[in-house]
VMD Tcl script that builds the backbone (N, CA, C; Angstrom):
set m [mol new atoms 558]
animate dup $m
set s [atomselect $m all]
$s set {name element resname resid chain x y z} {
  {N N MET 1 A -0.085 12.653 -22.457}
  {CA C MET 1 A -0.154 14.026 -21.845}
  {C C MET 1 A -1.536 14.375 -21.198}
  {N N ARG 2 A -2.582 13.928 -21.910}
  {CA C ARG 2 A -3.916 14.145 -21.383}
  {C C ARG 2 A -4.096 13.492 -20.004}
  {N N GLU 3 A -3.544 12.285 -19.876}
  {CA C GLU 3 A -3.780 11.505 -18.612}
  {C C GLU 3 A -2.958 12.254 -17.486}
  {N N ARG 4 A -1.817 12.789 -17.800}
  {CA C ARG 4 A -1.111 13.560 -16.839}
  {C C ARG 4 A -1.798 14.808 -16.404}
  {N N LYS 5 A -2.377 15.508 -17.364}
  {CA C LYS 5 A -3.221 16.698 -17.078}
  {C C LYS 5 A -4.370 16.324 -16.159}
  {N N ASN 6 A -4.993 15.187 -16.530}
  {CA C ASN 6 A -6.167 14.724 -15.779}
  {C C ASN 6 A -5.764 14.402 -14.339}
  {N N SER 7 A -4.656 13.720 -14.163}
  {CA C SER 7 A -4.265 13.368 -12.773}
  {C C SER 7 A -3.823 14.588 -11.986}
  {N N ILE 8 A -3.225 15.615 -12.656}
  {CA C ILE 8 A -2.953 16.878 -11.945}
  {C C ILE 8 A -4.153 17.578 -11.611}
  {N N TYR 9 A -5.153 17.571 -12.444}
  {CA C TYR 9 A -6.469 18.194 -12.153}
  {C C TYR 9 A -7.120 17.542 -10.986}
  {N N ARG 10 A -7.101 16.167 -10.982}
  {CA C ARG 10 A -7.779 15.415 -9.901}
  {C C ARG 10 A -7.056 15.634 -8.602}
  {N N LEU 11 A -5.776 15.670 -8.623}
  {CA C LEU 11 A -4.940 15.942 -7.400}
  {C C LEU 11 A -5.227 17.374 -6.784}
  {N N THR 12 A -5.307 18.292 -7.781}
  {CA C THR 12 A -5.590 19.733 -7.310}
  {C C THR 12 A -6.958 19.759 -6.700}
  {N N VAL 13 A -7.993 19.267 -7.392}
  {CA C VAL 13 A -9.324 19.288 -6.899}
  {C C VAL 13 A -9.373 18.546 -5.564}
  {N N GLY 14 A -8.725 17.370 -5.519}
  {CA C GLY 14 A -8.736 16.612 -4.240}
  {C C GLY 14 A -8.154 17.343 -3.076}
  {N N GLY 15 A -7.002 18.086 -3.394}
  {CA C GLY 15 A -6.372 18.920 -2.349}
  {C C GLY 15 A -7.275 20.099 -1.925}
  {N N LEU 16 A -7.997 20.736 -2.838}
  {CA C LEU 16 A -8.934 21.748 -2.530}
  {C C LEU 16 A -10.093 21.230 -1.660}
  {N N LEU 17 A -10.598 20.045 -1.966}
  {CA C LEU 17 A -11.733 19.471 -1.190}
  {C C LEU 17 A -11.197 19.062 0.110}
  {N N LEU 18 A -10.054 18.680 0.324}
  {CA C LEU 18 A -9.412 18.382 1.630}
  {C C LEU 18 A -9.311 19.692 2.455}
  {N N ALA 19 A -8.865 20.685 1.789}
  {CA C ALA 19 A -8.786 22.012 2.449}
  {C C ALA 19 A -10.171 22.554 2.939}
  {N N ILE 20 A -11.181 22.294 2.058}
  {CA C ILE 20 A -12.526 22.792 2.394}
  {C C ILE 20 A -13.025 21.973 3.531}
  {N N GLY 21 A -12.685 20.664 3.559}
  {CA C GLY 21 A -13.088 19.772 4.724}
  {C C GLY 21 A -12.458 20.121 6.037}
  {N N ILE 22 A -11.365 20.956 5.974}
  {CA C ILE 22 A -10.741 21.430 7.074}
  {C C ILE 22 A -11.261 22.758 7.552}
  {N N ILE 23 A -11.384 23.637 6.578}
  {CA C ILE 23 A -11.753 25.070 6.789}
  {C C ILE 23 A -13.212 25.265 7.272}
  {N N ILE 24 A -14.153 24.553 6.602}
  {CA C ILE 24 A -15.576 24.709 6.907}
  {C C ILE 24 A -15.856 24.260 8.350}
  {N N PRO 25 A -15.352 23.029 8.817}
  {CA C PRO 25 A -15.575 22.766 10.209}
  {C C PRO 25 A -14.948 23.706 11.194}
  {N N ARG 26 A -13.835 24.335 10.816}
  {CA C ARG 26 A -13.122 25.296 11.648}
  {C C ARG 26 A -14.135 26.489 11.845}
  {N N LEU 27 A -14.755 26.897 10.721}
  {CA C LEU 27 A -15.658 28.031 10.822}
  {C C LEU 27 A -16.838 27.711 11.657}
  {N N PHE 28 A -17.385 26.463 11.584}
  {CA C PHE 28 A -18.458 26.071 12.474}
  {C C PHE 28 A -18.030 26.066 13.961}
  {N N HIS 29 A -16.896 25.784 14.221}
  {CA C HIS 29 A -16.399 25.760 15.648}
  {C C HIS 29 A -16.084 27.194 16.122}
  {N N MET 30 A -15.657 27.988 15.190}
  {CA C MET 30 A -15.405 29.445 15.585}
  {C C MET 30 A -16.612 30.239 15.782}
  {N N PHE 31 A -17.629 30.047 14.979}
  {CA C PHE 31 A -18.741 30.925 15.039}
  {C C PHE 31 A -20.103 30.223 15.518}
  {N N GLY 32 A -19.942 28.948 15.847}
  {CA C GLY 32 A -21.125 28.276 16.379}
  {C C GLY 32 A -20.763 27.462 17.607}
  {N N THR 33 A -21.687 26.608 17.925}
  {CA C THR 33 A -21.471 25.740 19.065}
  {C C THR 33 A -20.934 24.478 18.531}
  {N N PRO 34 A -20.311 23.717 19.433}
  {CA C PRO 34 A -19.817 22.337 19.028}
  {C C PRO 34 A -20.997 21.402 18.496}
  {N N ASP 35 A -22.240 21.658 19.038}
  {CA C ASP 35 A -23.383 20.910 18.536}
  {C C ASP 35 A -23.671 21.218 17.104}
  {N N MET 36 A -23.355 22.395 16.572}
  {CA C MET 36 A -23.621 22.651 15.209}
  {C C MET 36 A -22.814 21.807 14.247}
  {N N GLY 37 A -21.561 21.517 14.675}
  {CA C GLY 37 A -20.766 20.522 13.857}
  {C C GLY 37 A -21.323 19.206 13.837}
  {N N ILE 38 A -21.863 18.745 14.884}
  {CA C ILE 38 A -22.513 17.347 14.969}
  {C C ILE 38 A -23.794 17.412 14.132}
  {N N MET 39 A -24.504 18.579 14.221}
  {CA C MET 39 A -25.795 18.641 13.563}
  {C C MET 39 A -25.633 18.796 12.020}
  {N N PHE 40 A -24.708 19.625 11.606}
  {CA C PHE 40 A -24.608 19.874 10.149}
  {C C PHE 40 A -23.507 19.065 9.475}
  {N N GLN 41 A -22.634 18.377 10.191}
  {CA C GLN 41 A -21.666 17.492 9.629}
  {C C GLN 41 A -20.859 18.159 8.419}
  {N N PRO 42 A -20.179 19.236 8.777}
  {CA C PRO 42 A -19.479 19.989 7.712}
  {C C PRO 42 A -18.234 19.272 7.035}
  {N N MET 43 A -17.666 18.317 7.800}
  {CA C MET 43 A -16.598 17.532 7.209}
  {C C MET 43 A -17.049 16.594 6.075}
  {N N HIS 44 A -18.270 16.189 6.093}
  {CA C HIS 44 A -18.778 15.146 5.157}
  {C C HIS 44 A -18.903 15.672 3.783}
  {N N PHE 45 A -19.299 16.923 3.586}
  {CA C PHE 45 A -19.636 17.515 2.253}
  {C C PHE 45 A -18.466 17.281 1.210}
  {N N SER 46 A -17.336 17.669 1.664}
  {CA C SER 46 A -16.224 17.654 0.628}
  {C C SER 46 A -15.841 16.223 0.367}
  {N N VAL 47 A -16.016 15.304 1.351}
  {CA C VAL 47 A -15.705 13.866 1.195}
  {C C VAL 47 A -16.666 13.252 0.114}
  {N N PHE 48 A -17.950 13.490 0.278}
  {CA C PHE 48 A -18.940 13.017 -0.718}
  {C C PHE 48 A -18.673 13.577 -2.040}
  {N N ILE 49 A -18.320 14.816 -2.131}
  {CA C ILE 49 A -18.043 15.433 -3.541}
  {C C ILE 49 A -16.753 14.769 -4.089}
  {N N ALA 50 A -15.738 14.592 -3.265}
  {CA C ALA 50 A -14.544 13.968 -3.775}
  {C C ALA 50 A -14.878 12.531 -4.272}
  {N N GLY 51 A -15.619 11.738 -3.536}
  {CA C GLY 51 A -15.862 10.400 -4.005}
  {C C GLY 51 A -16.725 10.332 -5.279}
  {N N ILE 52 A -17.754 11.219 -5.318}
  {CA C ILE 52 A -18.553 11.174 -6.533}
  {C C ILE 52 A -17.899 11.768 -7.718}
  {N N TYR 53 A -17.197 12.858 -7.504}
  {CA C TYR 53 A -16.585 13.587 -8.674}
  {C C TYR 53 A -15.251 12.984 -9.094}
  {N N LEU 54 A -14.435 12.694 -8.134}
  {CA C LEU 54 A -12.998 12.285 -8.408}
  {C C LEU 54 A -12.874 10.726 -8.381}
  {N N GLY 55 A -13.750 9.985 -7.825}
  {CA C GLY 55 A -13.678 8.555 -7.725}
  {C C GLY 55 A -13.359 8.050 -6.351}
  {N N ALA 56 A -13.365 6.676 -6.249}
  {CA C ALA 56 A -13.266 6.086 -4.992}
  {C C ALA 56 A -11.829 6.294 -4.319}
  {N N LEU 57 A -10.813 6.295 -5.090}
  {CA C LEU 57 A -9.445 6.486 -4.524}
  {C C LEU 57 A -9.294 7.888 -3.882}
  {N N TYR 58 A -9.609 8.839 -4.600}
  {CA C TYR 58 A -9.542 10.251 -4.054}
  {C C TYR 58 A -10.533 10.437 -2.866}
  {N N GLY 59 A -11.685 9.878 -3.060}
  {CA C GLY 59 A -12.756 9.988 -2.016}
  {C C GLY 59 A -12.227 9.349 -0.710}
  {N N THR 60 A -11.561 8.121 -0.897}
  {CA C THR 60 A -11.070 7.507 0.321}
  {C C THR 60 A -10.018 8.293 0.965}
  {N N ILE 61 A -9.077 8.868 0.198}
  {CA C ILE 61 A -7.933 9.599 0.740}
  {C C ILE 61 A -8.443 10.863 1.485}
  {N N VAL 62 A -9.307 11.627 0.722}
  {CA C VAL 62 A -9.874 12.871 1.288}
  {C C VAL 62 A -10.670 12.480 2.560}
  {N N GLY 63 A -11.385 11.505 2.475}
  {CA C GLY 63 A -12.212 10.963 3.609}
  {C C GLY 63 A -11.362 10.606 4.896}
  {N N PHE 64 A -10.310 9.894 4.594}
  {CA C PHE 64 A -9.449 9.437 5.690}
  {C C PHE 64 A -8.672 10.591 6.367}
  {N N LEU 65 A -8.117 11.459 5.509}
  {CA C LEU 65 A -7.362 12.532 6.022}
  {C C LEU 65 A -8.104 13.701 6.730}
  {N N THR 66 A -9.306 13.929 6.227}
  {CA C THR 66 A -10.031 15.081 6.772}
  {C C THR 66 A -10.207 15.138 8.306}
  {N N PRO 67 A -10.704 14.033 8.884}
  {CA C PRO 67 A -10.825 14.135 10.384}
  {C C PRO 67 A -9.444 14.058 11.120}
  {N N LEU 68 A -8.530 13.420 10.560}
  {CA C LEU 68 A -7.163 13.350 11.128}
  {C C LEU 68 A -6.489 14.667 11.196}
  {N N VAL 69 A -6.585 15.429 10.081}
  {CA C VAL 69 A -6.004 16.748 10.010}
  {C C VAL 69 A -6.751 17.698 10.842}
  {N N ASN 70 A -8.167 17.611 10.890}
  {CA C ASN 70 A -8.938 18.425 11.734}
  {C C ASN 70 A -8.625 18.189 13.191}
  {N N SER 71 A -8.246 16.974 13.627}
  {CA C SER 71 A -7.900 16.682 15.000}
  {C C SER 71 A -6.680 17.352 15.495}
  {N N LEU 72 A -5.804 17.736 14.545}
  {CA C LEU 72 A -4.609 18.517 14.826}
  {C C LEU 72 A -5.032 19.912 15.407}
  {N N PHE 73 A -6.184 20.293 15.074}
  {CA C PHE 73 A -6.704 21.572 15.501}
  {C C PHE 73 A -7.650 21.510 16.622}
  {N N GLY 74 A -7.846 20.295 17.180}
  {CA C GLY 74 A -8.637 20.077 18.435}
  {C C GLY 74 A -9.814 19.246 18.337}
  {N N MET 75 A -10.422 19.076 17.084}
  {CA C MET 75 A -11.609 18.325 16.987}
  {C C MET 75 A -11.585 17.586 15.670}
  {N N PRO 76 A -12.004 16.328 15.658}
  {CA C PRO 76 A -12.429 15.474 16.728}
  {C C PRO 76 A -11.243 14.926 17.494}
  {N N MET 77 A -11.475 14.678 18.740}
  {CA C MET 77 A -10.453 14.088 19.621}
  {C C MET 77 A -10.333 12.600 19.457}
  {N N PHE 78 A -9.167 12.011 19.848}
  {CA C PHE 78 A -8.986 10.602 19.855}
  {C C PHE 78 A -9.925 9.963 20.873}
  {N N PRO 79 A -10.524 8.884 20.641}
  {CA C PRO 79 A -10.452 7.979 19.512}
  {C C PRO 79 A -11.447 8.279 18.420}
  {N N PHE 80 A -12.215 9.351 18.568}
  {CA C PHE 80 A -13.267 9.665 17.530}
  {C C PHE 80 A -12.693 10.134 16.172}
  {N N ASN 81 A -11.456 10.703 16.301}
  {CA C ASN 81 A -10.810 11.070 14.953}
  {C C ASN 81 A -10.527 9.792 14.159}
  {N N VAL 82 A -10.109 8.710 14.795}
  {CA C VAL 82 A -9.849 7.507 14.044}
  {C C VAL 82 A -11.133 6.860 13.573}
  {N N ILE 83 A -12.116 6.880 14.435}
  {CA C ILE 83 A -13.413 6.274 14.045}
  {C C ILE 83 A -13.974 7.092 12.852}
  {N N MET 84 A -13.914 8.444 12.910}
  {CA C MET 84 A -14.357 9.289 11.773}
  {C C MET 84 A -13.531 9.076 10.570}
  {N N ALA 85 A -12.278 8.875 10.734}
  {CA C ALA 85 A -11.370 8.767 9.563}
  {C C ALA 85 A -11.868 7.472 8.716}
  {N N PHE 86 A -12.148 6.341 9.430}
  {CA C PHE 86 A -12.633 5.236 8.693}
  {C C PHE 86 A -14.032 5.447 8.197}
  {N N GLU 87 A -14.892 6.200 8.898}
  {CA C GLU 87 A -16.234 6.474 8.450}
  {C C GLU 87 A -16.206 7.309 7.177}
  {N N LEU 88 A -15.500 8.355 7.236}
  {CA C LEU 88 A -15.342 9.325 6.083}
  {C C LEU 88 A -14.709 8.715 4.926}
  {N N ALA 89 A -13.652 7.817 5.168}
  {CA C ALA 89 A -13.017 7.095 4.110}
  {C C ALA 89 A -14.024 6.166 3.404}
  {N N ALA 90 A -14.944 5.588 4.177}
  {CA C ALA 90 A -15.982 4.799 3.615}
  {C C ALA 90 A -16.914 5.578 2.804}
  {N N TYR 91 A -17.315 6.763 3.283}
  {CA C TYR 91 A -18.155 7.678 2.447}
  {C C TYR 91 A -17.544 7.852 1.139}
  {N N GLY 92 A -16.279 8.332 1.091}
  {CA C GLY 92 A -15.634 8.631 -0.103}
  {C C GLY 92 A -15.511 7.420 -1.057}
  {N N PHE 93 A -15.108 6.347 -0.470}
  {CA C PHE 93 A -14.881 5.093 -1.197}
  {C C PHE 93 A -16.136 4.661 -1.905}
  {N N PHE 94 A -17.202 4.473 -1.110}
  {CA C PHE 94 A -18.467 3.906 -1.639}
  {C C PHE 94 A -19.143 4.878 -2.499}
  {N N ALA 95 A -19.026 6.222 -2.268}
  {CA C ALA 95 A -19.622 7.185 -3.267}
  {C C ALA 95 A -18.902 7.055 -4.679}
  {N N GLY 96 A -17.650 6.926 -4.679}
  {CA C GLY 96 A -16.883 6.731 -5.917}
  {C C GLY 96 A -17.090 5.349 -6.558}
  {N N LEU 97 A -17.125 4.330 -5.705}
  {CA C LEU 97 A -17.376 3.048 -6.165}
  {C C LEU 97 A -18.785 2.898 -6.936}
  {N N PHE 98 A -19.768 3.386 -6.163}
  {CA C PHE 98 A -21.129 3.283 -6.832}
  {C C PHE 98 A -21.272 4.194 -8.019}
  {N N MET 99 A -20.662 5.315 -8.058}
  {CA C MET 99 A -20.636 6.089 -9.345}
  {C C MET 99 A -20.126 5.287 -10.471}
  {N N TYR 100 A -19.039 4.553 -10.186}
  {CA C TYR 100 A -18.371 3.679 -11.186}
  {C C TYR 100 A -19.268 2.519 -11.566}
  {N N LEU 101 A -19.763 1.819 -10.615}
  {CA C LEU 101 A -20.607 0.667 -10.855}
  {C C LEU 101 A -21.944 1.006 -11.569}
  {N N LEU 102 A -22.513 2.089 -11.118}
  {CA C LEU 102 A -23.799 2.462 -11.772}
  {C C LEU 102 A -23.589 2.974 -13.233}
  {N N LYS 103 A -22.408 3.493 -13.469}
  {CA C LYS 103 A -22.141 3.914 -14.880}
  {C C LYS 103 A -22.101 2.735 -15.789}
  {N N LYS 104 A -21.765 1.612 -15.227}
  {CA C LYS 104 A -21.679 0.341 -16.039}
  {C C LYS 104 A -22.997 -0.363 -16.077}
  {N N SER 105 A -24.027 0.156 -15.395}
  {CA C SER 105 A -25.248 -0.661 -15.208}
  {C C SER 105 A -26.319 0.059 -15.950}
  {N N ARG 106 A -27.572 -0.467 -15.811}
  {CA C ARG 106 A -28.761 0.126 -16.461}
  {C C ARG 106 A -29.089 1.536 -15.836}
  {N N PHE 107 A -28.568 1.828 -14.659}
  {CA C PHE 107 A -28.805 3.124 -14.049}
  {C C PHE 107 A -28.095 4.269 -14.857}
  {N N ASN 108 A -27.180 3.920 -15.694}
  {CA C ASN 108 A -26.506 4.924 -16.498}
  {C C ASN 108 A -27.554 5.546 -17.518}
  {N N GLU 109 A -28.640 4.750 -17.864}
  {CA C GLU 109 A -29.613 5.331 -18.797}
  {C C GLU 109 A -30.432 6.406 -18.019}
  {N N GLY 110 A -30.515 6.333 -16.751}
  {CA C GLY 110 A -31.299 7.305 -15.997}
  {C C GLY 110 A -30.500 8.644 -15.866}
  {N N GLY 111 A -29.336 8.658 -16.270}
  {CA C GLY 111 A -28.477 9.788 -16.275}
  {C C GLY 111 A -27.678 9.986 -15.039}
  {N N ARG 112 A -26.825 10.981 -15.065}
  {CA C ARG 112 A -25.891 11.227 -14.019}
  {C C ARG 112 A -26.556 11.553 -12.706}
  {N N THR 113 A -27.735 12.266 -12.854}
  {CA C THR 113 A -28.417 12.706 -11.621}
  {C C THR 113 A -28.849 11.545 -10.764}
  {N N LEU 114 A -29.401 10.535 -11.300}
  {CA C LEU 114 A -29.813 9.333 -10.547}
  {C C LEU 114 A -28.584 8.559 -9.964}
  {N N ARG 115 A -27.524 8.516 -10.808}
  {CA C ARG 115 A -26.289 7.899 -10.228}
  {C C ARG 115 A -25.759 8.677 -9.074}
  {N N VAL 116 A -25.738 9.993 -9.070}
  {CA C VAL 116 A -25.227 10.756 -7.998}
  {C C VAL 116 A -26.073 10.475 -6.723}
  {N N TYR 117 A -27.369 10.620 -6.856}
  {CA C TYR 117 A -28.219 10.441 -5.670}
  {C C TYR 117 A -28.099 9.021 -5.021}
  {N N ILE 118 A -28.148 8.030 -6.017}
  {CA C ILE 118 A -28.013 6.567 -5.454}
  {C C ILE 118 A -26.610 6.503 -4.785}
  {N N SER 119 A -25.496 6.920 -5.409}
  {CA C SER 119 A -24.230 6.831 -4.822}
  {C C SER 119 A -24.140 7.573 -3.449}
  {N N LEU 120 A -24.698 8.700 -3.391}
  {CA C LEU 120 A -24.710 9.450 -2.140}
  {C C LEU 120 A -25.409 8.763 -1.079}
  {N N ILE 121 A -26.607 8.269 -1.336}
  {CA C ILE 121 A -27.443 7.621 -0.297}
  {C C ILE 121 A -26.713 6.314 0.130}
  {N N VAL 122 A -26.344 5.542 -0.842}
  {CA C VAL 122 A -25.707 4.221 -0.484}
  {C C VAL 122 A -24.423 4.471 0.419}
  {N N SER 123 A -23.620 5.509 0.007}
  {CA C SER 123 A -22.406 5.759 0.704}
  {C C SER 123 A -22.740 6.286 2.161}
  {N N MET 124 A -23.834 7.001 2.308}
  {CA C MET 124 A -24.168 7.485 3.641}
  {C C MET 124 A -24.502 6.300 4.552}
  {N N ILE 125 A -25.225 5.294 3.959}
  {CA C ILE 125 A -25.526 4.150 4.777}
  {C C ILE 125 A -24.251 3.282 5.085}
  {N N ALA 126 A -23.431 3.078 4.101}
  {CA C ALA 126 A -22.211 2.321 4.212}
  {C C ALA 126 A -21.266 2.941 5.252}
  {N N GLY 127 A -21.189 4.280 5.194}
  {CA C GLY 127 A -20.364 4.955 6.190}
  {C C GLY 127 A -20.879 4.897 7.564}
  {N N ARG 128 A -22.084 4.836 7.757}
  {CA C ARG 128 A -22.686 4.677 9.084}
  {C C ARG 128 A -22.476 3.231 9.621}
  {N N ILE 129 A -22.452 2.311 8.727}
  {CA C ILE 129 A -22.186 0.930 9.160}
  {C C ILE 129 A -20.680 0.797 9.566}
  {N N ILE 130 A -19.811 1.459 8.855}
  {CA C ILE 130 A -18.336 1.408 9.218}
  {C C ILE 130 A -18.246 2.149 10.484}
  {N N TYR 131 A -18.898 3.260 10.704}
  {CA C TYR 131 A -18.826 4.040 11.974}
  {C C TYR 131 A -19.212 3.134 13.123}
  {N N ALA 132 A -20.318 2.413 12.940}
  {CA C ALA 132 A -20.769 1.548 14.092}
  {C C ALA 132 A -19.697 0.428 14.345}
  {N N PHE 133 A -19.092 -0.144 13.257}
  {CA C PHE 133 A -18.143 -1.178 13.425}
  {C C PHE 133 A -16.903 -0.584 14.164}
  {N N MET 134 A -16.455 0.557 13.661}
  {CA C MET 134 A -15.255 1.122 14.322}
  {C C MET 134 A -15.551 1.583 15.760}
  {N N LEU 135 A -16.749 2.038 16.025}
  {CA C LEU 135 A -17.114 2.373 17.363}
  {C C LEU 135 A -17.120 1.204 18.252}
  {N N PHE 136 A -17.555 0.141 17.778}
  {CA C PHE 136 A -17.583 -1.205 18.582}
  {C C PHE 136 A -16.082 -1.571 18.819}
  {N N ILE 137 A -15.296 -1.617 17.736}
  {CA C ILE 137 A -13.826 -2.050 17.918}
  {C C ILE 137 A -13.101 -1.056 18.822}
  {N N MET 138 A -13.241 0.251 18.625}
  {CA C MET 138 A -12.499 1.198 19.546}
  {C C MET 138 A -13.090 1.102 20.950}
  {N N GLY 139 A -14.385 0.911 21.090}
  {CA C GLY 139 A -14.998 0.747 22.381}
  {C C GLY 139 A -14.386 -0.412 23.111}
  {N N ARG 140 A -14.216 -1.536 22.474}
  {CA C ARG 140 A -13.571 -2.671 23.046}
  {C C ARG 140 A -12.131 -2.495 23.430}
  {N N MET 141 A -11.409 -1.734 22.576}
  {CA C MET 141 A -9.953 -1.468 22.794}
  {C C MET 141 A -9.757 -0.442 23.940}
  {N N PHE 142 A -10.583 0.474 24.092}
  {CA C PHE 142 A -10.407 1.601 24.984}
  {C C PHE 142 A -11.440 1.588 26.098}
  {N N ALA 143 A -12.131 0.508 26.289}
  {CA C ALA 143 A -13.224 0.380 27.378}
  {C C ALA 143 A -14.166 1.516 27.344}
  {N N MET 144 A -14.638 1.925 26.169}
  {CA C MET 144 A -15.636 2.942 26.140}
  {C C MET 144 A -16.987 2.253 26.192}
  {N N ASN 145 A -17.897 2.763 26.938}
  {CA C ASN 145 A -19.213 2.170 27.170}
  {C C ASN 145 A -20.260 2.830 26.338}
  {N N VAL 146 A -20.021 2.827 24.940}
  {CA C VAL 146 A -21.006 3.441 24.084}
  {C C VAL 146 A -21.591 2.371 23.164}
  {N N PRO 147 A -22.842 2.086 23.279}
  {CA C PRO 147 A -23.461 1.021 22.358}
  {C C PRO 147 A -23.510 1.533 20.921}
  {N N ALA 148 A -22.846 0.879 20.080}
  {CA C ALA 148 A -22.753 1.340 18.630}
  {C C ALA 148 A -24.149 1.622 18.005}
  {N N PRO 149 A -25.085 0.724 18.088}
  {CA C PRO 149 A -26.348 0.957 17.391}
  {C C PRO 149 A -27.038 2.232 17.921}
  {N N VAL 150 A -27.003 2.474 19.168}
  {CA C VAL 150 A -27.690 3.651 19.775}
  {C C VAL 150 A -26.877 4.898 19.246}
  {N N SER 151 A -25.605 4.859 19.271}
  {CA C SER 151 A -24.724 5.952 18.839}
  {C C SER 151 A -25.068 6.278 17.336}
  {N N VAL 152 A -25.149 5.186 16.548}
  {CA C VAL 152 A -25.394 5.521 15.104}
  {C C VAL 152 A -26.777 6.165 14.884}
  {N N TRP 153 A -27.846 5.585 15.514}
  {CA C TRP 153 A -29.098 6.151 15.342}
  {C C TRP 153 A -29.210 7.623 15.931}
  {N N SER 154 A -28.500 7.913 16.964}
  {CA C SER 154 A -28.558 9.199 17.599}
  {C C SER 154 A -27.774 10.125 16.663}
  {N N ALA 155 A -26.683 9.697 16.076}
  {CA C ALA 155 A -25.923 10.489 15.117}
  {C C ALA 155 A -26.696 10.885 13.858}
  {N N VAL 156 A -27.534 9.905 13.432}
  {CA C VAL 156 A -28.337 10.132 12.272}
  {C C VAL 156 A -29.482 11.170 12.648}
  {N N LEU 157 A -30.148 10.966 13.736}
  {CA C LEU 157 A -31.224 11.827 14.199}
  {C C LEU 157 A -30.730 13.242 14.434}
  {N N ILE 158 A -29.586 13.322 15.181}
  {CA C ILE 158 A -29.014 14.683 15.461}
  {C C ILE 158 A -28.544 15.321 14.143}
  {N N GLY 159 A -27.982 14.475 13.271}
  {CA C GLY 159 A -27.349 14.993 12.043}
  {C C GLY 159 A -28.330 15.112 10.890}
  {N N LEU 160 A -29.569 14.971 11.145}
  {CA C LEU 160 A -30.660 15.005 10.096}
  {C C LEU 160 A -30.555 16.303 9.231}
  {N N PRO 161 A -30.433 17.528 9.937}
  {CA C PRO 161 A -30.324 18.702 9.097}
  {C C PRO 161 A -29.040 18.695 8.150}
  {N N GLY 162 A -27.984 18.052 8.653}
  {CA C GLY 162 A -26.771 17.963 7.772}
  {C C GLY 162 A -27.066 16.962 6.610}
  {N N ILE 163 A -27.709 15.841 6.964}
  {CA C ILE 163 A -28.010 14.866 5.889}
  {C C ILE 163 A -28.876 15.470 4.784}
  {N N ILE 164 A -29.902 16.240 5.234}
  {CA C ILE 164 A -30.785 16.927 4.277}
  {C C ILE 164 A -29.948 17.928 3.404}
  {N N LEU 165 A -29.116 18.702 4.038}
  {CA C LEU 165 A -28.327 19.655 3.348}
  {C C LEU 165 A -27.400 18.938 2.306}
  {N N GLN 166 A -26.780 17.703 2.706}
  {CA C GLN 166 A -25.913 17.006 1.853}
  {C C GLN 166 A -26.748 16.490 0.720}
  {N N LEU 167 A -27.940 16.119 0.853}
  {CA C LEU 167 A -28.720 15.574 -0.260}
  {C C LEU 167 A -29.165 16.690 -1.187}
  {N N ILE 168 A -29.155 17.992 -0.673}
  {CA C ILE 168 A -29.533 19.144 -1.615}
  {C C ILE 168 A -28.275 19.690 -2.146}
  {N N LEU 169 A -27.253 19.977 -1.384}
  {CA C LEU 169 A -26.023 20.663 -1.862}
  {C C LEU 169 A -25.049 19.811 -2.589}
  {N N VAL 170 A -24.733 18.598 -2.139}
  {CA C VAL 170 A -23.646 17.812 -2.804}
  {C C VAL 170 A -23.968 17.581 -4.295}
  {N N PRO 171 A -25.153 17.112 -4.677}
  {CA C PRO 171 A -25.394 16.880 -6.063}
  {C C PRO 171 A -25.306 18.195 -6.813}
  {N N GLY 172 A -25.754 19.262 -6.280}
  {CA C GLY 172 A -25.647 20.567 -7.027}
  {C C GLY 172 A -24.211 20.975 -7.277}
  {N N LEU 173 A -23.389 20.798 -6.213}
  {CA C LEU 173 A -21.974 21.205 -6.338}
  {C C LEU 173 A -21.237 20.259 -7.277}
  {N N VAL 174 A -21.604 19.029 -7.264}
  {CA C VAL 174 A -20.987 18.059 -8.247}
  {C C VAL 174 A -21.392 18.377 -9.581}
  {N N PHE 175 A -22.584 18.782 -9.867}
  {CA C PHE 175 A -22.982 19.073 -11.251}
  {C C PHE 175 A -22.314 20.387 -11.736}
  {N N VAL 176 A -22.056 21.280 -10.793}
  {CA C VAL 176 A -21.313 22.472 -11.164}
  {C C VAL 176 A -19.953 22.136 -11.588}
  {N N LEU 177 A -19.291 21.214 -10.825}
  {CA C LEU 177 A -17.947 20.753 -11.187}
  {C C LEU 177 A -17.924 20.082 -12.483}
  {N N TYR 178 A -18.915 19.175 -12.814}
  {CA C TYR 178 A -19.024 18.512 -14.101}
  {C C TYR 178 A -19.181 19.482 -15.221}
  {N N LYS 179 A -19.979 20.539 -14.983}
  {CA C LYS 179 A -20.193 21.443 -16.012}
  {C C LYS 179 A -18.892 22.324 -16.244}
  {N N SER 180 A -18.302 22.627 -15.261}
  {CA C SER 180 A -17.024 23.382 -15.397}
  {C C SER 180 A -15.922 22.541 -16.061}
  {N N GLN 181 A -15.941 21.239 -15.761}
  {CA C GLN 181 A -15.026 20.356 -16.414}
  {C C GLN 181 A -15.316 20.221 -17.886}
  {N N ASN 182 A -16.562 20.141 -18.198}
  {CA C ASN 182 A -17.006 20.048 -19.715}
  {C C ASN 182 A -16.613 21.261 -20.479}
  {N N ARG 183 A -16.777 22.473 -19.839}
  {CA C ARG 183 A -16.362 23.734 -20.516}
  {C C ARG 183 A -14.865 23.772 -20.788}
  {N N GLN 184 A -14.089 23.187 -19.814}
  {CA C GLN 184 A -12.611 23.248 -19.982}
  {C C GLN 184 A -12.134 22.133 -20.909}
  {N N GLY 185 A -12.995 21.224 -21.265}
  {CA C GLY 185 A -12.661 20.212 -22.289}
  {C C GLY 185 A -11.851 18.977 -21.627}
  {N N ARG 186 A -11.961 18.817 -20.378}
  {CA C ARG 186 A -11.235 17.737 -19.652}
  {C C ARG 186 A -11.886 16.340 -19.886}
}
mol reanalyze $m
mol bondsrecalc $m
mol representation Tube
mol addrep $m
């Protein structure tokens, strides 16, 4: 029974994080400029949280679906919705994977805080690598003349405010979820 409750909880939180990953970017596009979405990367927050808090499977699912569902409302457009689907799926997967792997390693002694930060940073790097790879593949398929390394570096530089916010907010939000979970006895 406890495992069923746990899976229902994880599915519910995963659904809420997917919804947040859809609603927050919509707000950015409604009240800001399209450049604000590129700069602050609002889709990424809920994906990192899903991976770190719920694990690699839920992180991957939330990451893959978030840009695809958002594209139904106009942004990101094809083929960037597919590129971002793989990028965000990688964020969620690697965030969850490294939380799991580090729990089994000596980093577990450093506590959850260190694991969260390492998982977040490693998944940011891995996601950018997947983004470059997918950009290269899609560029070849659709004759897009976008050099992947230049695109990745420009995305990192332009998205630096979002990356800084992610490094500040994501761990804090994850710790709030852990604290809430501990209070509920899950």
